[in-house]
N, C-alpha and C positions, 0 to 999 in steps of 0.2 A: 172665416170670410178673408177674401183677399182684397186689399186695396187697389184701387187703380192707379196704374204707374203714370207719372207725369212725363217718362220718357221711356223710350225702349230699352229693356232689360233683357230680352231674349236674345242670344247668338243665333240670328237666322242660319248663317253659314254652317254652323255645327249642328243645328236642327235638322236641316235638310240633308246634311251628309248621314245623320243618324237613322233617318227614316228607312225602314225596311233594311236595316244593316247596311247602308249605302247604295242599295238597289235602285231606289227611287232617284237618286242624284244621277246614276248611270242612265236610266231611263230617259231622265229630262235632258241629259247631254245628246243622246242618240236622236231624241225627238227634235230637239234645237238644230243639230247638224243637217239631219235629213231634211226638215223643212226648209233651211236655209239655202241647201244645195237645189231643191226643187224650185224654189222662188226664182234662184238665179238662172237654172237650166231653162224653165219654161216661162219666165218672165210674167208670173202670176202671183197674186197674194197668197200666202200660207198662214197659218195660225197654230200656236202652241198655247194650251190652256192648262193651268195648275189649279187644282181644287183641293182645298183643305178643310175638312168637316170635323169640328170637335165635339165631343160628347163626354159627360162626366162618367167618371166610374165612381159609383155610390160609395160612400164610407172612406174614401181615400182621397189624396191630394194629387190625384192623377186624372189624365184625359186620354180618350182613345182618340187618335186623329187617323181619319179615312183620308187616305190621298189618292189623287190620281193625276196622270199626265196624258194629254190627248193632243194629238196633232193632225192637222189636214193640210193637204197641200195637192198641187196638181201633178199629174204624170202625163206621159206622152199620149196615153189613151183615155183620159179622164181625170178621176180624182182618188185620192188614197187618203183613209183615215185610221187611225189605231188608238185605242185608250188600253192604258195600264193602270190597275188599281191595286191597293194594298192598304195595311193599317199597322200602326204602331202606337204603343202605350207610352206616354211622356209623362214625367213628374212636373208638377205646377209647385213652384217656391214663391217666396215672398214677393209680392209686386206682380205676380203672373208670369214670372220667367219660366219658360219651358226648357227641359232638358232630359236627355235619355237617363243619366245618372241621376240617382236619389240624392237630393241635398244632404249635406252633413248634419248630423243631429244637432251641431252647434253653431249653425250657420247664424251670422251676425252676434255670436258672442265668442268670447275667448275660450278655447277649448282648455279643461284642465291640464295641469303639467302632470306628466307622468312621474311616478315616484321611483327612485332608484332602489334596486334590490341591494340588500347588504352583499358586500364582496363583488360587486358587478363593475 
């Protein structure tokens, strides 16, 4: 069982970059840029929505993160909308910190020192 963290332990920028191998971050960048340009060009509101749904992977300390980026904005002839979806498996370490990389076997402990081989 993971304890509830008293402060943020997940490196959000790193996780966003890791989702779908960086593809999610690229899609978010495009969605924000297109929406911002349309808002300025057409003087109407736009919207970018990020959804993250976490579900457990039984028997592991991992979650499947279903992620989507949706953007809506005005065009010269009406409205445009686009949704991009994907999923990524992330590891959950002590305190609920999410990361793509599996936590080390000795997190929170001092790793044993390596013994030197004779003649090395």
